[in-house]
DRENDO-1510 file (C-alpha; in Angstrom, 1 decimal, always signed):
<recs>
REC; n; res; u; v; w
REC; 1; MET; +9.7; -3.8; +17.8 .
REC; 2; TRP; +12.8; -3.7; +15.8 .
REC; 3; GLY; +14.3; -0.5; +14.4 .
REC; 4; SER; +16.2; +2.6; +15.3 .
REC; 5; VAL; +15.2; +5.2; +17.9 .
REC; 6; LEU; +16.1; +8.9; +17.9 .
REC; 7; ALA; +15.4; +10.4; +21.3 .
REC; 8; VAL; +15.1; +14.2; +21.4 .
REC; 9; ASP; +14.8; +16.4; +24.5 .
REC; 10; VAL; +12.2; +18.7; +22.9 .
REC; 11; ALA; +12.4; +21.1; +25.9 .
REC; 12; LEU; +15.8; +22.2; +24.8 .
REC; 13; LEU; +14.3; +23.2; +21.4 .
REC; 14; ALA; +11.2; +24.9; +22.7 .
REC; 15; ALA; +11.1; +28.7; +22.2 .
REC; 16; GLY; +11.0; +30.5; +25.5 .
REC; 17; TYR; +12.2; +27.5; +27.6 .
REC; 18; PRO; +14.8; +28.8; +30.0 .
REC; 19; ALA; +17.3; +26.0; +29.4 .
REC; 20; ALA; +17.0; +26.4; +25.6 .
REC; 21; ALA; +19.2; +29.5; +25.4 .
REC; 22; GLY; +22.2; +28.8; +23.3 .
REC; 23; ARG; +21.2; +25.2; +22.7 .
REC; 24; ASP; +20.7; +23.5; +19.4 .
REC; 25; TRP; +19.6; +20.3; +17.8 .
REC; 26; ASP; +22.8; +18.4; +18.5 .
REC; 27; ALA; +22.5; +19.3; +22.2 .
REC; 28; ALA; +18.8; +18.2; +22.3 .
REC; 29; VAL; +19.7; +14.8; +20.7 .
REC; 30; ALA; +22.6; +14.3; +23.1 .
REC; 31; SER; +20.3; +15.1; +26.0 .
REC; 32; GLY; +17.7; +12.7; +24.8 .
REC; 33; ALA; +20.3; +9.9; +24.5 .
REC; 34; ARG; +21.4; +10.6; +28.1 .
REC; 35; LEU; +17.8; +10.3; +29.3 .
REC; 36; LEU; +17.5; +6.9; +27.7 .
REC; 37; LEU; +21.0; +5.5; +28.3 .
REC; 38; GLY; +22.4; +7.4; +31.2 .
REC; 39; GLY; +21.2; +5.1; +34.0 .
REC; 40; GLU; +19.1; +7.8; +35.7 .
REC; 41; TRP; +16.0; +6.1; +34.6 .
REC; 42; SER; +15.0; +2.4; +34.1 .
REC; 43; TRP; +13.0; +1.7; +30.9 .
REC; 44; SER; +11.0; -1.4; +30.1 .
REC; 45; ALA; +8.5; -0.1; +27.6 .
REC; 46; ALA; +7.7; +3.0; +25.6 .
REC; 47; VAL; +4.3; +4.1; +24.3 .
REC; 48; THR; +3.1; +7.1; +22.2 .
REC; 49; ALA; +0.9; +9.5; +24.2 .
REC; 50; GLY; -0.9; +10.8; +21.1 .
REC; 51; GLY; -2.6; +14.1; +20.7 .
REC; 52; GLN; +0.6; +15.9; +19.7 .
REC; 53; GLU; +1.8; +16.7; +16.2 .
REC; 54; PRO; +5.3; +15.4; +15.5 .
REC; 55; TYR; +8.1; +17.9; +15.6 .
REC; 56; ASP; +9.8; +18.6; +12.2 .
REC; 57; VAL; +13.5; +17.5; +12.1 .
REC; 58; PRO; +15.5; +20.7; +11.2 .
REC; 59; GLY; +16.6; +20.6; +7.6 .
REC; 60; TRP; +14.7; +17.5; +6.9 .
REC; 61; PRO; +12.0; +17.4; +4.1 .
REC; 62; ARG; +8.4; +17.3; +5.1 .
REC; 63; ARG; +7.8; +14.5; +2.6 .
REC; 64; PRO; +10.0; +11.8; +1.0 .
REC; 65; VAL; +11.8; +13.4; -1.8 .
REC; 66; LEU; +12.3; +10.1; -3.7 .
REC; 67; GLN; +9.6; +7.5; -3.9 .
REC; 68; PRO; +10.4; +3.8; -3.6 .
REC; 69; PRO; +11.3; +1.9; -6.8 .
REC; 70; TYR; +8.5; -0.5; -6.3 .
REC; 71; VAL; +5.2; +0.3; -4.7 .
REC; 72; ASP; +2.3; -1.7; -3.4 .
REC; 73; ARG; -0.8; -1.9; -5.5 .
REC; 74; PRO; -3.5; +0.2; -3.7 .
REC; 75; GLY; -7.0; -1.2; -3.2 .
REC; 76; PRO; -8.9; -3.8; -5.1 .
REC; 77; ALA; -7.6; -4.5; -8.6 .
REC; 78; ARG; -11.1; -4.5; -10.1 .
REC; 79; ASP; -10.9; -0.7; -10.5 .
REC; 80; GLU; -7.8; -1.0; -12.7 .
REC; 81; GLY; -7.4; -2.1; -16.3 .
REC; 82; PRO; -5.3; -5.2; -17.2 .
REC; 83; LEU; -2.3; -3.1; -18.1 .
REC; 84; ARG; -2.4; -1.0; -14.9 .
REC; 85; GLN; -2.6; -4.2; -12.9 .
REC; 86; VAL; +0.9; -5.2; -14.2 .
REC; 87; TRP; +2.3; -1.7; -14.0 .
REC; 88; ALA; +6.1; -1.9; -13.9 .
REC; 89; ARG; +6.5; -0.3; -10.4 .
REC; 90; TYR; +4.1; -2.9; -8.9 .
REC; 91; GLY; +6.7; -5.5; -9.7 .
REC; 92; VAL; +4.1; -8.2; -9.9 .
REC; 93; VAL; +5.9; -9.8; -12.9 .
REC; 94; PRO; +9.3; -11.3; -12.1 .
REC; 95; PHE; +12.1; -9.2; -13.6 .
REC; 96; GLN; +13.8; -10.8; -16.6 .
REC; 97; GLN; +17.5; -10.1; -17.0 .
REC; 98; ARG; +18.4; -8.3; -20.2 .
REC; 99; ASP; +21.4; -6.7; -21.8 .
REC; 100; GLU; +20.2; -3.1; -21.2 .
REC; 101; PHE; +20.2; -3.8; -17.5 .
REC; 102; THR; +23.9; -4.8; -17.6 .
REC; 103; ILE; +24.6; -1.5; -19.4 .
REC; 104; LEU; +22.7; +0.4; -16.7 .
REC; 105; ARG; +24.6; -1.4; -13.9 .
REC; 106; ASP; +27.9; -0.5; -15.6 .
REC; 107; TRP; +26.8; +3.1; -16.0 .
REC; 108; SER; +25.8; +3.5; -12.4 .
REC; 109; SER; +29.1; +2.0; -11.1 .
REC; 110; ALA; +30.2; +3.7; -7.9 .
REC; 111; GLU; +33.8; +3.6; -9.2 .
REC; 112; ARG; +33.2; +6.8; -11.0 .
REC; 113; THR; +32.4; +9.6; -8.6 .
REC; 114; GLY; +30.4; +12.8; -9.3 .
REC; 115; LEU; +27.4; +13.4; -11.6 .
REC; 116; ARG; +26.4; +11.2; -14.5 .
REC; 117; VAL; +23.2; +11.7; -16.5 .
REC; 118; ALA; +21.6; +9.2; -18.9 .
REC; 119; VAL; +18.4; +9.1; -20.9 .
REC; 120; LEU; +16.9; +5.7; -21.5 .
REC; 121; HIS; +14.7; +6.1; -24.5 .
REC; 122; GLY; +12.5; +3.7; -26.5 .
REC; 123; PRO; +8.9; +3.0; -27.5 .
REC; 124; GLY; +6.1; +2.6; -25.0 .
REC; 125; GLY; +6.0; -0.8; -23.5 .
REC; 126; ALA; +9.7; -1.6; -24.1 .
REC; 127; GLY; +10.4; -1.8; -20.4 .
REC; 128; LYS; +12.1; +1.5; -19.5 .
REC; 129; THR; +10.3; +2.1; -16.2 .
REC; 130; ARG; +10.9; -1.5; -15.1 .
REC; 131; LEU; +14.6; -1.3; -15.9 .
REC; 132; ALA; +14.8; +1.9; -13.9 .
REC; 133; ALA; +12.9; +0.5; -11.0 .
REC; 134; GLU; +15.0; -2.7; -10.9 .
REC; 135; LEU; +18.2; -0.6; -11.0 .
REC; 136; ALA; +17.0; +1.7; -8.2 .
REC; 137; SER; +15.9; -1.3; -6.1 .
REC; 138; ARG; +19.3; -3.1; -6.4 .
REC; 139; LEU; +21.2; +0.1; -5.7 .
REC; 140; ALA; +19.1; +0.8; -2.7 .
REC; 141; GLY; +20.1; -2.7; -1.5 .
REC; 142; ASP; +23.7; -1.5; -1.9 .
REC; 143; ALA; +23.2; +1.4; +0.5 .
REC; 144; TRP; +22.4; +4.0; -2.2 .
REC; 145; TYR; +19.6; +6.5; -1.7 .
REC; 146; ALA; +17.7; +5.6; -4.9 .
REC; 147; GLY; +14.1; +6.1; -6.1 .
REC; 148; PHE; +11.8; +8.0; -8.4 .
REC; 149; LEU; +11.1; +11.7; -8.5 .
REC; 150; ASP; +7.3; +11.6; -8.8 .
REC; 151; GLY; +6.7; +15.3; -8.9 .
REC; 152; PRO; +8.3; +18.7; -8.8 .
REC; 153; VAL; +10.8; +19.3; -6.0 .
REC; 154; SER; +11.3; +22.6; -4.1 .
REC; 155; ARG; +14.7; +24.2; -3.9 .
REC; 156; ASP; +15.0; +23.1; -0.3 .
REC; 157; GLU; +14.3; +19.5; -1.3 .
REC; 158; ALA; +16.9; +19.6; -4.1 .
REC; 159; GLU; +19.5; +21.0; -1.7 .
REC; 160; TRP; +18.7; +18.3; +0.8 .
REC; 161; LEU; +19.3; +15.7; -2.0 .
REC; 162; ALA; +22.6; +17.4; -2.8 .
REC; 163; GLY; +23.6; +16.9; +0.9 .
REC; 164; VAL; +22.8; +13.2; +1.0 .
REC; 165; VAL; +26.0; +11.4; +2.1 .
REC; 166; SER; +25.4; +8.1; +0.4 .
REC; 167; PRO; +25.6; +7.5; -3.4 .
REC; 168; LEU; +22.5; +8.8; -5.1 .
REC; 169; LEU; +20.2; +7.7; -7.9 .
REC; 170; VAL; +17.3; +9.9; -9.0 .
REC; 171; VAL; +15.0; +8.5; -11.7 .
REC; 172; VAL; +12.7; +10.8; -13.6 .
REC; 173; ASP; +10.1; +8.9; -15.6 .
REC; 174; TYR; +8.5; +10.4; -18.7 .
REC; 175; ALA; +11.2; +13.1; -18.7 .
REC; 176; GLU; +10.0; +14.5; -22.1 .
REC; 177; ASP; +6.7; +15.6; -20.6 .
REC; 178; GLY; +7.6; +19.3; -20.0 .
REC; 179; LYS; +10.1; +18.5; -17.2 .
REC; 180; ALA; +13.2; +20.1; -18.7 .
REC; 181; GLY; +13.2; +23.1; -16.4 .
REC; 182; GLU; +12.8; +21.0; -13.3 .
REC; 183; ILE; +15.5; +18.6; -14.5 .
REC; 184; ASN; +18.0; +21.4; -15.2 .
REC; 185; ALA; +17.4; +23.0; -11.8 .
REC; 186; LEU; +18.0; +19.6; -10.1 .
REC; 187; LEU; +21.2; +19.0; -12.2 .
REC; 188; ASP; +22.6; +22.4; -11.2 .
REC; 189; THR; +22.0; +21.6; -7.6 .
REC; 190; LEU; +23.6; +18.1; -7.7 .
REC; 191; PHE; +26.6; +18.9; -9.9 .
REC; 192; GLU; +29.0; +19.7; -7.0 .
REC; 193; ARG; +28.4; +16.4; -5.2 .
REC; 194; ALA; +31.5; +14.4; -4.8 .
REC; 195; ALA; +29.8; +11.1; -4.0 .
REC; 196; PRO; +28.5; +8.9; -6.9 .
REC; 197; THR; +25.5; +10.7; -8.3 .
REC; 198; ARG; +23.3; +9.3; -11.1 .
REC; 199; VAL; +20.3; +10.9; -12.7 .
REC; 200; LEU; +18.4; +8.5; -15.0 .
REC; 201; LEU; +15.7; +9.9; -17.3 .
REC; 202; THR; +13.3; +7.7; -19.2 .
REC; 203; ALA; +11.5; +8.9; -22.4 .
REC; 204; ARG; +9.8; +7.5; -25.4 .
REC; 205; THR; +11.5; +9.9; -27.8 .
REC; 206; LEU; +14.4; +12.3; -27.8 .
REC; 207; GLY; +14.2; +15.7; -29.4 .
REC; 208; PRO; +14.6; +19.4; -28.5 .
REC; 209; TRP; +13.7; +18.7; -24.8 .
REC; 210; TRP; +16.9; +16.7; -24.5 .
REC; 211; ASP; +19.3; +18.1; -27.2 .
REC; 212; ASP; +18.5; +21.8; -26.7 .
REC; 213; ASP; +16.8; +22.3; -23.3 .
REC; 214; ILE; +19.0; +20.0; -21.3 .
REC; 215; VAL; +22.3; +19.1; -23.1 .
REC; 216; GLY; +22.3; +22.4; -25.0 .
REC; 217; GLU; +22.0; +24.3; -21.8 .
REC; 218; ARG; +25.5; +22.9; -20.9 .
REC; 219; ILE; +27.3; +23.1; -24.2 .
REC; 220; GLY; +29.4; +26.0; -22.8 .
REC; 221; ARG; +30.2; +24.1; -19.7 .
REC; 222; ALA; +32.9; +21.7; -20.7 .
REC; 223; GLU; +33.1; +20.2; -17.2 .
REC; 224; GLN; +29.5; +19.0; -17.6 .
REC; 225; ARG; +29.4; +17.8; -21.2 .
REC; 226; SER; +31.0; +14.4; -20.5 .
REC; 227; ALA; +28.3; +13.6; -17.9 .
REC; 228; PHE; +25.6; +13.0; -20.4 .
REC; 229; GLU; +24.8; +9.8; -22.2 .
REC; 230; LYS; +22.0; +8.3; -24.4 .
REC; 231; LEU; +21.0; +4.7; -23.9 .
REC; 232; SER; +18.6; +3.2; -26.4 .
REC; 233; ILE; +16.2; +0.3; -25.7 .
REC; 234; GLY; +14.4; -1.8; -28.2 .
REC; 235; THR; +11.2; -3.8; -28.0 .
REC; 236; GLY; +13.0; -7.2; -27.8 .
</recs>
């Protein structure tokens, strides 16, 4: 098996355990590492014993906050219509390079730190979701934390995103569908990040949801105004 292992001495975190007094997560991880690497034990294999719910990592979300840019198609395709079978995030059709993608790559450039927000708007079927998915996929390959926000996030999850050390890309698809409040709360949380931080919204149309509910909310905040951009996409 290939991958990374995090060994934790759970006894040092257990409430009421005598040795746990004054100990913390860092101490428990250090102790777990000593058990594996300290030479006191000889290890040839490791198995899961089962029957035990996993311990939550302190401060870590209970679910992935961002979903992968591309996802596997679930189950037999016979239950899906033709358009759903070639859904942009299935990635079944090879991506075709286009000028809008070059613009998105330039917009997301890590050379500019801090928060930048763009709305990619155009008619249905123009390729907005696919462009966003391809951008997120390539940035993830460059060590960004990048993906789609597929549902509302809690305050704790937003604050966790703000604490991510790597560059960050958050994609909000169909942003015009009553998501302005959620987007504003996320932007407020991410604004202080120093690392490159990009929030890409996709929408079929612009209107009050963008001009008033999002950009208008920040008219009095000169330090935020320059972060917002509109990128149009055609049908060609």
